MIDREN-506939 format. One record per residue (C-alpha): z, y negated, x. Coordinates in steps of 0.2 Angstrom, whole numbers. Layout:
N
<rec c3="Z" c2="Y" c1="X"/>
...
! end
This chain:
565
<rec c3="381" c2="-586" c1="509"/>
<rec c3="382" c2="-576" c1="525"/>
<rec c3="391" c2="-583" c1="540"/>
<rec c3="382" c2="-589" c1="555"/>
<rec c3="379" c2="-576" c1="569"/>
<rec c3="386" c2="-584" c1="585"/>
<rec c3="377" c2="-575" c1="599"/>
<rec c3="386" c2="-572" c1="615"/>
<rec c3="402" c2="-580" c1="609"/>
<rec c3="417" c2="-571" c1="618"/>
<rec c3="430" c2="-583" c1="613"/>
<rec c3="440" c2="-575" c1="598"/>
<rec c3="447" c2="-592" c1="594"/>
<rec c3="430" c2="-601" c1="594"/>
<rec c3="422" c2="-587" c1="582"/>
<rec c3="436" c2="-589" c1="569"/>
<rec c3="437" c2="-608" c1="570"/>
<rec c3="419" c2="-610" c1="568"/>
<rec c3="418" c2="-597" c1="554"/>
<rec c3="405" c2="-586" c1="563"/>
<rec c3="401" c2="-569" c1="558"/>
<rec c3="416" c2="-557" c1="563"/>
<rec c3="421" c2="-540" c1="559"/>
<rec c3="440" c2="-539" c1="559"/>
<rec c3="447" c2="-529" c1="573"/>
<rec c3="464" c2="-536" c1="573"/>
<rec c3="471" c2="-519" c1="568"/>
<rec c3="469" c2="-515" c1="586"/>
<rec c3="483" c2="-527" c1="590"/>
<rec c3="496" c2="-517" c1="580"/>
<rec c3="489" c2="-500" c1="585"/>
<rec c3="491" c2="-505" c1="604"/>
<rec c3="508" c2="-513" c1="602"/>
<rec c3="515" c2="-499" c1="592"/>
<rec c3="509" c2="-485" c1="604"/>
<rec c3="521" c2="-493" c1="617"/>
<rec c3="511" c2="-487" c1="633"/>
<rec c3="516" c2="-496" c1="649"/>
<rec c3="498" c2="-497" c1="656"/>
<rec c3="483" c2="-493" c1="645"/>
<rec c3="465" c2="-491" c1="652"/>
<rec c3="451" c2="-491" c1="639"/>
<rec c3="433" c2="-487" c1="644"/>
<rec c3="419" c2="-491" c1="633"/>
<rec c3="400" c2="-494" c1="636"/>
<rec c3="395" c2="-512" c1="639"/>
<rec c3="393" c2="-524" c1="625"/>
<rec c3="406" c2="-515" c1="614"/>
<rec c3="417" c2="-529" c1="611"/>
<rec c3="429" c2="-526" c1="626"/>
<rec c3="430" c2="-544" c1="632"/>
<rec c3="431" c2="-551" c1="614"/>
<rec c3="446" c2="-539" c1="610"/>
<rec c3="455" c2="-544" c1="626"/>
<rec c3="453" c2="-562" c1="622"/>
<rec c3="459" c2="-558" c1="604"/>
<rec c3="475" c2="-550" c1="612"/>
<rec c3="477" c2="-565" c1="623"/>
<rec c3="475" c2="-577" c1="609"/>
<rec c3="488" c2="-567" c1="599"/>
<rec c3="502" c2="-564" c1="612"/>
<rec c3="501" c2="-579" c1="624"/>
<rec c3="514" c2="-592" c1="623"/>
<rec c3="499" c2="-604" c1="626"/>
<rec c3="494" c2="-601" c1="608"/>
<rec c3="511" c2="-601" c1="600"/>
<rec c3="505" c2="-614" c1="588"/>
<rec c3="489" c2="-606" c1="584"/>
<rec c3="495" c2="-593" c1="571"/>
<rec c3="483" c2="-600" c1="557"/>
<rec c3="469" c2="-592" c1="567"/>
<rec c3="475" c2="-575" c1="561"/>
<rec c3="480" c2="-580" c1="543"/>
<rec c3="465" c2="-571" c1="534"/>
<rec c3="464" c2="-556" c1="546"/>
<rec c3="473" c2="-540" c1="545"/>
<rec c3="486" c2="-544" c1="557"/>
<rec c3="491" c2="-560" c1="549"/>
<rec c3="496" c2="-552" c1="533"/>
<rec c3="510" c2="-542" c1="542"/>
<rec c3="527" c2="-552" c1="543"/>
<rec c3="533" c2="-543" c1="559"/>
<rec c3="517" c2="-548" c1="568"/>
<rec c3="517" c2="-566" c1="562"/>
<rec c3="534" c2="-568" c1="571"/>
<rec c3="527" c2="-559" c1="587"/>
<rec c3="512" c2="-571" c1="589"/>
<rec c3="513" c2="-583" c1="603"/>
<rec c3="529" c2="-576" c1="611"/>
<rec c3="524" c2="-568" c1="628"/>
<rec c3="518" c2="-575" c1="645"/>
<rec c3="501" c2="-568" c1="647"/>
<rec c3="490" c2="-566" c1="663"/>
<rec c3="472" c2="-563" c1="660"/>
<rec c3="459" c2="-558" c1="673"/>
<rec c3="441" c2="-554" c1="672"/>
<rec c3="431" c2="-546" c1="686"/>
<rec c3="415" c2="-547" c1="676"/>
<rec c3="407" c2="-558" c1="689"/>
<rec c3="413" c2="-549" c1="704"/>
<rec c3="396" c2="-542" c1="709"/>
<rec c3="395" c2="-545" c1="728"/>
<rec c3="384" c2="-535" c1="740"/>
<rec c3="396" c2="-535" c1="755"/>
<rec c3="414" c2="-531" c1="758"/>
<rec c3="418" c2="-549" c1="765"/>
<rec c3="410" c2="-557" c1="749"/>
<rec c3="419" c2="-545" c1="737"/>
<rec c3="436" c2="-548" c1="744"/>
<rec c3="433" c2="-567" c1="744"/>
<rec c3="427" c2="-566" c1="726"/>
<rec c3="443" c2="-558" c1="720"/>
<rec c3="453" c2="-570" c1="730"/>
<rec c3="444" c2="-584" c1="722"/>
<rec c3="448" c2="-577" c1="705"/>
<rec c3="466" c2="-576" c1="709"/>
<rec c3="466" c2="-593" c1="716"/>
<rec c3="459" c2="-600" c1="700"/>
<rec c3="472" c2="-590" c1="690"/>
<rec c3="486" c2="-598" c1="700"/>
<rec c3="479" c2="-615" c1="697"/>
<rec c3="482" c2="-613" c1="678"/>
<rec c3="501" c2="-612" c1="682"/>
<rec c3="502" c2="-626" c1="695"/>
<rec c3="516" c2="-633" c1="683"/>
<rec c3="528" c2="-620" c1="691"/>
<rec c3="528" c2="-630" c1="707"/>
<rec c3="537" c2="-644" c1="698"/>
<rec c3="550" c2="-633" c1="691"/>
<rec c3="566" c2="-626" c1="699"/>
<rec c3="562" c2="-608" c1="694"/>
<rec c3="554" c2="-606" c1="711"/>
<rec c3="564" c2="-609" c1="727"/>
<rec c3="556" c2="-618" c1="742"/>
<rec c3="550" c2="-602" c1="750"/>
<rec c3="542" c2="-596" c1="734"/>
<rec c3="533" c2="-613" c1="732"/>
<rec c3="526" c2="-611" c1="749"/>
<rec c3="520" c2="-594" c1="745"/>
<rec c3="512" c2="-600" c1="729"/>
<rec c3="502" c2="-614" c1="739"/>
<rec c3="496" c2="-600" c1="751"/>
<rec c3="486" c2="-592" c1="737"/>
<rec c3="468" c2="-596" c1="741"/>
<rec c3="451" c2="-589" c1="744"/>
<rec c3="456" c2="-587" c1="762"/>
<rec c3="472" c2="-578" c1="760"/>
<rec c3="476" c2="-562" c1="769"/>
<rec c3="473" c2="-545" c1="761"/>
<rec c3="492" c2="-542" c1="759"/>
<rec c3="494" c2="-558" c1="750"/>
<rec c3="480" c2="-555" c1="738"/>
<rec c3="487" c2="-537" c1="734"/>
<rec c3="504" c2="-544" c1="730"/>
<rec c3="498" c2="-560" c1="721"/>
<rec c3="498" c2="-555" c1="703"/>
<rec c3="515" c2="-546" c1="705"/>
<rec c3="523" c2="-562" c1="712"/>
<rec c3="514" c2="-573" c1="698"/>
<rec c3="522" c2="-561" c1="685"/>
<rec c3="539" c2="-564" c1="693"/>
<rec c3="537" c2="-583" c1="693"/>
<rec c3="531" c2="-583" c1="674"/>
<rec c3="545" c2="-571" c1="668"/>
<rec c3="558" c2="-581" c1="677"/>
<rec c3="551" c2="-598" c1="669"/>
<rec c3="549" c2="-591" c1="651"/>
<rec c3="564" c2="-578" c1="652"/>
<rec c3="552" c2="-564" c1="647"/>
<rec c3="542" c2="-551" c1="655"/>
<rec c3="523" c2="-554" c1="656"/>
<rec c3="508" c2="-545" c1="648"/>
<rec c3="493" c2="-542" c1="659"/>
<rec c3="475" c2="-541" c1="653"/>
<rec c3="461" c2="-536" c1="665"/>
<rec c3="443" c2="-535" c1="659"/>
<rec c3="429" c2="-525" c1="668"/>
<rec c3="441" c2="-519" c1="681"/>
<rec c3="428" c2="-507" c1="688"/>
<rec c3="414" c2="-519" c1="691"/>
<rec c3="418" c2="-523" c1="709"/>
<rec c3="421" c2="-504" c1="712"/>
<rec c3="404" c2="-500" c1="706"/>
<rec c3="396" c2="-513" c1="717"/>
<rec c3="406" c2="-507" c1="732"/>
<rec c3="398" c2="-490" c1="729"/>
<rec c3="381" c2="-496" c1="726"/>
<rec c3="381" c2="-507" c1="742"/>
<rec c3="389" c2="-495" c1="753"/>
<rec c3="406" c2="-503" c1="757"/>
<rec c3="417" c2="-492" c1="745"/>
<rec c3="427" c2="-483" c1="759"/>
<rec c3="432" c2="-500" c1="766"/>
<rec c3="435" c2="-508" c1="749"/>
<rec c3="445" c2="-494" c1="741"/>
<rec c3="461" c2="-497" c1="752"/>
<rec c3="461" c2="-516" c1="747"/>
<rec c3="459" c2="-513" c1="728"/>
<rec c3="471" c2="-498" c1="728"/>
<rec c3="485" c2="-509" c1="735"/>
<rec c3="481" c2="-523" c1="723"/>
<rec c3="481" c2="-511" c1="707"/>
<rec c3="497" c2="-502" c1="713"/>
<rec c3="506" c2="-519" c1="716"/>
<rec c3="501" c2="-526" c1="700"/>
<rec c3="503" c2="-511" c1="688"/>
<rec c3="515" c2="-499" c1="697"/>
<rec c3="528" c2="-508" c1="707"/>
<rec c3="529" c2="-524" c1="696"/>
<rec c3="547" c2="-526" c1="688"/>
<rec c3="541" c2="-541" c1="678"/>
<rec c3="528" c2="-532" c1="669"/>
<rec c3="530" c2="-529" c1="650"/>
<rec c3="514" c2="-520" c1="647"/>
<rec c3="496" c2="-520" c1="653"/>
<rec c3="479" c2="-517" c1="646"/>
<rec c3="463" c2="-514" c1="657"/>
<rec c3="445" c2="-512" c1="651"/>
<rec c3="429" c2="-505" c1="659"/>
<rec c3="415" c2="-494" c1="658"/>
<rec c3="421" c2="-480" c1="669"/>
<rec c3="437" c2="-470" c1="672"/>
<rec c3="439" c2="-471" c1="691"/>
<rec c3="449" c2="-457" c1="698"/>
<rec c3="468" c2="-459" c1="701"/>
<rec c3="466" c2="-453" c1="718"/>
<rec c3="454" c2="-467" c1="722"/>
<rec c3="463" c2="-482" c1="716"/>
<rec c3="478" c2="-478" c1="705"/>
<rec c3="487" c2="-466" c1="716"/>
<rec c3="506" c2="-465" c1="711"/>
<rec c3="502" c2="-474" c1="695"/>
<rec c3="509" c2="-461" c1="683"/>
<rec c3="513" c2="-474" c1="669"/>
<rec c3="494" c2="-476" c1="664"/>
<rec c3="487" c2="-470" c1="648"/>
<rec c3="468" c2="-467" c1="650"/>
<rec c3="457" c2="-469" c1="634"/>
<rec c3="439" c2="-463" c1="637"/>
<rec c3="425" c2="-461" c1="624"/>
<rec c3="431" c2="-443" c1="620"/>
<rec c3="449" c2="-449" c1="616"/>
<rec c3="455" c2="-451" c1="598"/>
<rec c3="465" c2="-467" c1="601"/>
<rec c3="457" c2="-483" c1="596"/>
<rec c3="441" c2="-474" c1="591"/>
<rec c3="436" c2="-488" c1="578"/>
<rec c3="443" c2="-503" c1="588"/>
<rec c3="427" c2="-505" c1="598"/>
<rec c3="410" c2="-505" c1="590"/>
<rec c3="406" c2="-506" c1="572"/>
<rec c3="408" c2="-491" c1="560"/>
<rec c3="394" c2="-487" c1="547"/>
<rec c3="405" c2="-494" c1="533"/>
<rec c3="407" c2="-510" c1="543"/>
<rec c3="388" c2="-511" c1="547"/>
<rec c3="383" c2="-507" c1="528"/>
<rec c3="395" c2="-521" c1="523"/>
<rec c3="387" c2="-533" c1="535"/>
<rec c3="369" c2="-529" c1="530"/>
<rec c3="374" c2="-532" c1="512"/>
<rec c3="381" c2="-549" c1="517"/>
<rec c3="365" c2="-554" c1="525"/>
<rec c3="354" c2="-547" c1="511"/>
<rec c3="348" c2="-533" c1="522"/>
<rec c3="356" c2="-518" c1="514"/>
<rec c3="339" c2="-509" c1="510"/>
<rec c3="336" c2="-507" c1="529"/>
<rec c3="352" c2="-497" c1="533"/>
<rec c3="341" c2="-481" c1="536"/>
<rec c3="331" c2="-490" c1="549"/>
<rec c3="346" c2="-498" c1="557"/>
<rec c3="354" c2="-481" c1="558"/>
<rec c3="339" c2="-474" c1="566"/>
<rec c3="338" c2="-488" c1="579"/>
<rec c3="357" c2="-491" c1="583"/>
<rec c3="368" c2="-477" c1="577"/>
<rec c3="374" c2="-462" c1="587"/>
<rec c3="389" c2="-468" c1="597"/>
<rec c3="404" c2="-457" c1="596"/>
<rec c3="422" c2="-461" c1="601"/>
<rec c3="434" c2="-446" c1="599"/>
<rec c3="430" c2="-438" c1="583"/>
<rec c3="424" c2="-454" c1="575"/>
<rec c3="405" c2="-453" c1="574"/>
<rec c3="392" c2="-465" c1="568"/>
<rec c3="398" c2="-480" c1="578"/>
<rec c3="386" c2="-494" c1="581"/>
<rec c3="384" c2="-506" c1="596"/>
<rec c3="390" c2="-523" c1="590"/>
<rec c3="378" c2="-533" c1="601"/>
<rec c3="362" c2="-524" c1="594"/>
<rec c3="369" c2="-526" c1="576"/>
<rec c3="373" c2="-545" c1="578"/>
<rec c3="356" c2="-548" c1="586"/>
<rec c3="347" c2="-539" c1="571"/>
<rec c3="357" c2="-549" c1="559"/>
<rec c3="352" c2="-565" c1="567"/>
<rec c3="334" c2="-561" c1="569"/>
<rec c3="330" c2="-548" c1="555"/>
<rec c3="320" c2="-539" c1="568"/>
<rec c3="322" c2="-522" c1="577"/>
<rec c3="322" c2="-522" c1="596"/>
<rec c3="330" c2="-515" c1="611"/>
<rec c3="344" c2="-529" c1="612"/>
<rec c3="358" c2="-519" c1="620"/>
<rec c3="346" c2="-512" c1="633"/>
<rec c3="342" c2="-529" c1="640"/>
<rec c3="359" c2="-534" c1="644"/>
<rec c3="362" c2="-525" c1="661"/>
<rec c3="354" c2="-520" c1="676"/>
<rec c3="362" c2="-502" c1="676"/>
<rec c3="362" c2="-502" c1="695"/>
<rec c3="374" c2="-487" c1="697"/>
<rec c3="365" c2="-476" c1="684"/>
<rec c3="349" c2="-480" c1="693"/>
<rec c3="355" c2="-476" c1="710"/>
<rec c3="362" c2="-459" c1="704"/>
<rec c3="346" c2="-453" c1="695"/>
<rec c3="334" c2="-460" c1="709"/>
<rec c3="344" c2="-451" c1="722"/>
<rec c3="349" c2="-436" c1="712"/>
<rec c3="344" c2="-418" c1="714"/>
<rec c3="328" c2="-411" c1="706"/>
<rec c3="339" c2="-403" c1="693"/>
<rec c3="345" c2="-421" c1="688"/>
<rec c3="327" c2="-428" c1="687"/>
<rec c3="321" c2="-413" c1="677"/>
<rec c3="336" c2="-415" c1="665"/>
<rec c3="332" c2="-433" c1="663"/>
<rec c3="314" c2="-429" c1="658"/>
<rec c3="321" c2="-416" c1="646"/>
<rec c3="331" c2="-430" c1="638"/>
<rec c3="316" c2="-442" c1="637"/>
<rec c3="307" c2="-428" c1="627"/>
<rec c3="322" c2="-427" c1="614"/>
<rec c3="329" c2="-411" c1="621"/>
<rec c3="348" c2="-407" c1="623"/>
<rec c3="355" c2="-404" c1="640"/>
<rec c3="371" c2="-393" c1="642"/>
<rec c3="384" c2="-397" c1="656"/>
<rec c3="402" c2="-398" c1="660"/>
<rec c3="410" c2="-415" c1="662"/>
<rec c3="423" c2="-424" c1="672"/>
<rec c3="426" c2="-441" c1="664"/>
<rec c3="436" c2="-446" c1="680"/>
<rec c3="423" c2="-453" c1="692"/>
<rec c3="427" c2="-451" c1="710"/>
<rec c3="414" c2="-461" c1="720"/>
<rec c3="417" c2="-450" c1="736"/>
<rec c3="410" c2="-435" c1="726"/>
<rec c3="396" c2="-444" c1="716"/>
<rec c3="382" c2="-439" c1="727"/>
<rec c3="375" c2="-422" c1="723"/>
<rec c3="385" c2="-420" c1="708"/>
<rec c3="374" c2="-418" c1="692"/>
<rec c3="390" c2="-417" c1="682"/>
<rec c3="395" c2="-434" c1="688"/>
<rec c3="378" c2="-442" c1="683"/>
<rec c3="380" c2="-435" c1="665"/>
<rec c3="398" c2="-441" c1="664"/>
<rec c3="393" c2="-458" c1="669"/>
<rec c3="379" c2="-459" c1="657"/>
<rec c3="391" c2="-453" c1="643"/>
<rec c3="403" c2="-467" c1="648"/>
<rec c3="389" c2="-480" c1="649"/>
<rec c3="383" c2="-476" c1="631"/>
<rec c3="366" c2="-468" c1="635"/>
<rec c3="372" c2="-450" c1="630"/>
<rec c3="381" c2="-444" c1="615"/>
<rec c3="390" c2="-427" c1="612"/>
<rec c3="381" c2="-416" c1="600"/>
<rec c3="393" c2="-402" c1="602"/>
<rec c3="406" c2="-393" c1="613"/>
<rec c3="409" c2="-375" c1="616"/>
<rec c3="421" c2="-365" c1="626"/>
<rec c3="414" c2="-353" c1="639"/>
<rec c3="429" c2="-341" c1="639"/>
<rec c3="444" c2="-345" c1="628"/>
<rec c3="454" c2="-332" c1="637"/>
<rec c3="451" c2="-339" c1="654"/>
<rec c3="462" c2="-354" c1="658"/>
<rec c3="450" c2="-359" c1="672"/>
<rec c3="435" c2="-360" c1="661"/>
<rec c3="428" c2="-377" c1="656"/>
<rec c3="420" c2="-383" c1="640"/>
<rec c3="401" c2="-385" c1="639"/>
<rec c3="395" c2="-401" c1="632"/>
<rec c3="379" c2="-403" c1="623"/>
<rec c3="372" c2="-420" c1="626"/>
<rec c3="357" c2="-430" c1="620"/>
<rec c3="351" c2="-448" c1="621"/>
<rec c3="361" c2="-459" c1="608"/>
<rec c3="347" c2="-467" c1="597"/>
<rec c3="330" c2="-474" c1="597"/>
<rec c3="335" c2="-490" c1="606"/>
<rec c3="343" c2="-480" c1="620"/>
<rec c3="327" c2="-468" c1="621"/>
<rec c3="316" c2="-484" c1="623"/>
<rec c3="327" c2="-491" c1="636"/>
<rec c3="329" c2="-475" c1="646"/>
<rec c3="311" c2="-472" c1="647"/>
<rec c3="308" c2="-490" c1="653"/>
<rec c3="322" c2="-489" c1="666"/>
<rec c3="315" c2="-472" c1="673"/>
<rec c3="297" c2="-479" c1="674"/>
<rec c3="303" c2="-494" c1="683"/>
<rec c3="314" c2="-485" c1="695"/>
<rec c3="300" c2="-473" c1="700"/>
<rec c3="285" c2="-486" c1="701"/>
<rec c3="287" c2="-485" c1="719"/>
<rec c3="281" c2="-468" c1="726"/>
<rec c3="292" c2="-470" c1="741"/>
<rec c3="307" c2="-470" c1="729"/>
<rec c3="300" c2="-457" c1="717"/>
<rec c3="295" c2="-444" c1="729"/>
<rec c3="303" c2="-435" c1="743"/>
<rec c3="294" c2="-433" c1="760"/>
<rec c3="287" c2="-416" c1="756"/>
<rec c3="278" c2="-423" c1="740"/>
<rec c3="272" c2="-438" c1="749"/>
<rec c3="264" c2="-427" c1="763"/>
<rec c3="256" c2="-416" c1="749"/>
<rec c3="248" c2="-430" c1="740"/>
<rec c3="241" c2="-437" c1="756"/>
<rec c3="235" c2="-419" c1="761"/>
<rec c3="245" c2="-421" c1="777"/>
<rec c3="246" c2="-402" c1="780"/>
<rec c3="253" c2="-405" c1="798"/>
<rec c3="268" c2="-414" c1="791"/>
<rec c3="271" c2="-402" c1="777"/>
<rec c3="272" c2="-388" c1="790"/>
<rec c3="284" c2="-398" c1="800"/>
<rec c3="295" c2="-403" c1="785"/>
<rec c3="296" c2="-385" c1="778"/>
<rec c3="300" c2="-377" c1="795"/>
<rec c3="314" c2="-390" c1="798"/>
<rec c3="321" c2="-386" c1="780"/>
<rec c3="320" c2="-368" c1="783"/>
<rec c3="330" c2="-369" c1="799"/>
<rec c3="343" c2="-380" c1="791"/>
<rec c3="345" c2="-372" c1="774"/>
<rec c3="338" c2="-355" c1="774"/>
<rec c3="349" c2="-340" c1="779"/>
<rec c3="341" c2="-323" c1="783"/>
<rec c3="351" c2="-316" c1="768"/>
<rec c3="341" c2="-328" c1="757"/>
<rec c3="324" c2="-327" c1="765"/>
<rec c3="324" c2="-309" c1="772"/>
<rec c3="320" c2="-304" c1="790"/>
<rec c3="312" c2="-288" c1="788"/>
<rec c3="295" c2="-283" c1="780"/>
<rec c3="304" c2="-271" c1="768"/>
<rec c3="313" c2="-286" c1="760"/>
<rec c3="296" c2="-292" c1="753"/>
<rec c3="299" c2="-295" c1="734"/>
<rec c3="316" c2="-305" c1="734"/>
<rec c3="311" c2="-317" c1="748"/>
<rec c3="295" c2="-321" c1="740"/>
<rec c3="305" c2="-326" c1="724"/>
<rec c3="317" c2="-336" c1="735"/>
<rec c3="303" c2="-346" c1="743"/>
<rec c3="295" c2="-349" c1="726"/>
<rec c3="310" c2="-356" c1="719"/>
<rec c3="314" c2="-367" c1="734"/>
<rec c3="296" c2="-375" c1="733"/>
<rec c3="298" c2="-378" c1="715"/>
<rec c3="314" c2="-387" c1="718"/>
<rec c3="305" c2="-398" c1="731"/>
<rec c3="291" c2="-403" c1="719"/>
<rec c3="302" c2="-406" c1="704"/>
<rec c3="303" c2="-424" c1="709"/>
<rec c3="284" c2="-425" c1="703"/>
<rec c3="287" c2="-420" c1="685"/>
<rec c3="285" c2="-438" c1="679"/>
<rec c3="267" c2="-438" c1="684"/>
<rec c3="263" c2="-419" c1="684"/>
<rec c3="265" c2="-404" c1="673"/>
<rec c3="272" c2="-391" c1="684"/>
<rec c3="269" c2="-373" c1="679"/>
<rec c3="274" c2="-356" c1="687"/>
<rec c3="268" c2="-338" c1="685"/>
<rec c3="255" c2="-342" c1="672"/>
<rec c3="239" c2="-333" c1="668"/>
<rec c3="223" c2="-341" c1="674"/>
<rec c3="206" c2="-333" c1="678"/>
<rec c3="209" c2="-315" c1="683"/>
<rec c3="227" c2="-316" c1="688"/>
<rec c3="244" c2="-325" c1="688"/>
<rec c3="245" c2="-340" c1="700"/>
<rec c3="262" c2="-344" c1="708"/>
<rec c3="263" c2="-363" c1="705"/>
<rec c3="251" c2="-376" c1="698"/>
<rec c3="254" c2="-395" c1="698"/>
<rec c3="242" c2="-402" c1="685"/>
<rec c3="241" c2="-421" c1="684"/>
<rec c3="245" c2="-430" c1="668"/>
<rec c3="231" c2="-442" c1="673"/>
<rec c3="215" c2="-431" c1="674"/>
<rec c3="208" c2="-443" c1="687"/>
<rec c3="222" c2="-438" c1="699"/>
<rec c3="222" c2="-422" c1="710"/>
<rec c3="228" c2="-405" c1="705"/>
<rec c3="237" c2="-393" c1="717"/>
<rec c3="238" c2="-374" c1="717"/>
<rec c3="251" c2="-365" c1="727"/>
<rec c3="251" c2="-346" c1="732"/>
<rec c3="266" c2="-339" c1="741"/>
<rec c3="265" c2="-323" c1="753"/>
<rec c3="278" c2="-315" c1="764"/>
<rec c3="270" c2="-309" c1="780"/>
<rec c3="265" c2="-290" c1="779"/>
<rec c3="268" c2="-278" c1="794"/>
<rec c3="249" c2="-276" c1="796"/>
<rec c3="246" c2="-295" c1="798"/>
<rec c3="246" c2="-301" c1="816"/>
<rec c3="252" c2="-319" c1="812"/>
<rec c3="257" c2="-331" c1="798"/>
<rec c3="241" c2="-340" c1="799"/>
<rec c3="232" c2="-324" c1="793"/>
<rec c3="245" c2="-322" c1="779"/>
<rec c3="241" c2="-340" c1="773"/>
<rec c3="222" c2="-337" c1="774"/>
<rec c3="225" c2="-321" c1="763"/>
<rec c3="235" c2="-332" c1="750"/>
<rec c3="220" c2="-345" c1="749"/>
<rec c3="208" c2="-330" c1="747"/>
<rec c3="218" c2="-324" c1="733"/>
<rec c3="217" c2="-341" c1="724"/>
<rec c3="198" c2="-340" c1="725"/>
<rec c3="196" c2="-321" c1="721"/>
<rec c3="207" c2="-323" c1="706"/>
<rec c3="199" c2="-339" c1="700"/>
<rec c3="215" c2="-348" c1="698"/>
<rec c3="205" c2="-364" c1="695"/>
<rec c3="199" c2="-359" c1="678"/>
<rec c3="212" c2="-366" c1="668"/>
<rec c3="211" c2="-383" c1="677"/>
<rec c3="192" c2="-383" c1="675"/>
<rec c3="194" c2="-380" c1="656"/>
<rec c3="205" c2="-395" c1="655"/>
<rec c3="192" c2="-406" c1="663"/>
<rec c3="198" c2="-408" c1="681"/>
<rec c3="183" c2="-407" c1="693"/>
<rec c3="183" c2="-394" c1="707"/>
<rec c3="184" c2="-408" c1="720"/>
<rec c3="200" c2="-414" c1="713"/>
<rec c3="209" c2="-397" c1="715"/>
<rec c3="218" c2="-393" c1="731"/>
<rec c3="223" c2="-375" c1="736"/>
<rec c3="238" c2="-372" c1="747"/>
<rec c3="243" c2="-355" c1="755"/>
<rec c3="261" c2="-353" c1="760"/>
<rec c3="265" c2="-339" c1="772"/>
<rec c3="284" c2="-335" c1="776"/>
<rec c3="293" c2="-324" c1="788"/>
<rec c3="312" c2="-326" c1="788"/>
<rec c3="315" c2="-344" c1="793"/>
<rec c3="297" c2="-347" c1="799"/>
<rec c3="284" c2="-355" c1="787"/>
<rec c3="265" c2="-359" c1="789"/>
<rec c3="255" c2="-369" c1="776"/>
<rec c3="236" c2="-369" c1="775"/>
<rec c3="224" c2="-379" c1="764"/>
<rec c3="206" c2="-375" c1="761"/>
! end
């Protein structure tokens, strides 16, 4: 008879005592301990068992559980004599920042202070012991939600000292979701003010702490050392591309197959693989998300379970505010295509904006993307970086990704830049204002040409620039360029995916020497659209003439003139 599936249980002890479904991950205890790294940071996507594994480690090592060895009797770690003797022998400090999701700097600091205050209350018994002198007891009592920044920064270091003195042994520190408050700080625009506070806290806790035996942190992202771990040279960072602990988080295919057989569902392995397989850690492929698998075992139905467990605020912010290149690549991913990019798994919030590479790195760390392949650009050039081929991880992810993007871009003011907004409203006056401003700010005469003899290259430059501006509309429009229609080749067409919406044809011209003004050039562009019958293809697809708008773009150096008929 299969065991009960306990949904949402993050207490290791509760799972084991209540005989709930559990795939044995206690080998991780041995692997982590024998690696002997001072401070380990492991990044994994959400719902991959990070909290449960930390609770397992706490249950195993903490002196508070020294009489709970029977919990591990039937598990891998309980069968090794050395580790049976090690169980319950260390003072452990366990913090979680999972609920630190504040919208202001003031609230974020208060929340962390509140977490520390609650932690200290677990050890109030130290105040009744002579291991603390009077000054230390006074400092202990000062730990509160209202403590000063310097007291908060030093608090875990001091608690480590008190506990190591009381038990005669250095402490182990576990910290879950270390990056949650950091992501919230970036999303809500108080990162710069918050980073100094959190850097001091981490350095005091993990770098200058003589009472620390070892530490393990978990999170989704690898925040750059320069941001918060400056001078912390004793940290071992494990990301999704690292080989260490590759099977400690998530279920392997063998583990999933065994679970399906246990629940009488083994004939559905192929469908389960299609829905939930695809995660890769290091060279270990075919990793499954534990949350989705346990939900499937519980319900016997396929669904986007993992997708519904997080708001994905940071991912949403980066794609919504990303460049046209990012939006175009996101659409390619939705259609099952593979994108190629370099990656930097070390996230620097100060450099996130405008970095497509950072977006894909974050999506990889978050579990939305998987690595299909890696190739070297130039093996003989030490400066060259490998190119990663990335795709959406599985069917569940594709469904969730589509839903997320559609929800993010429901509001046109979020979806479109000002130029597209003006275009859709046929606000030619604002389009001219916008383009001339952009030309003055962004164009150089080298790019756009300032003499008539430079006609061909500038026209291609303007063409490319406008394509970049309208790339934001690719979720609602098919954008084509230099295609045959009627009697010639149009420059750009925006064809609506909904045939009841408007279509747009653009023609670009650089002012010729015999044209008196840009307006004349723009009129000639419009005339070309009519004479060459560029509407023909749109007519053929069922779009009526009254829904087709023509725009002539005239350019001369940094000057632009747009005309509509």
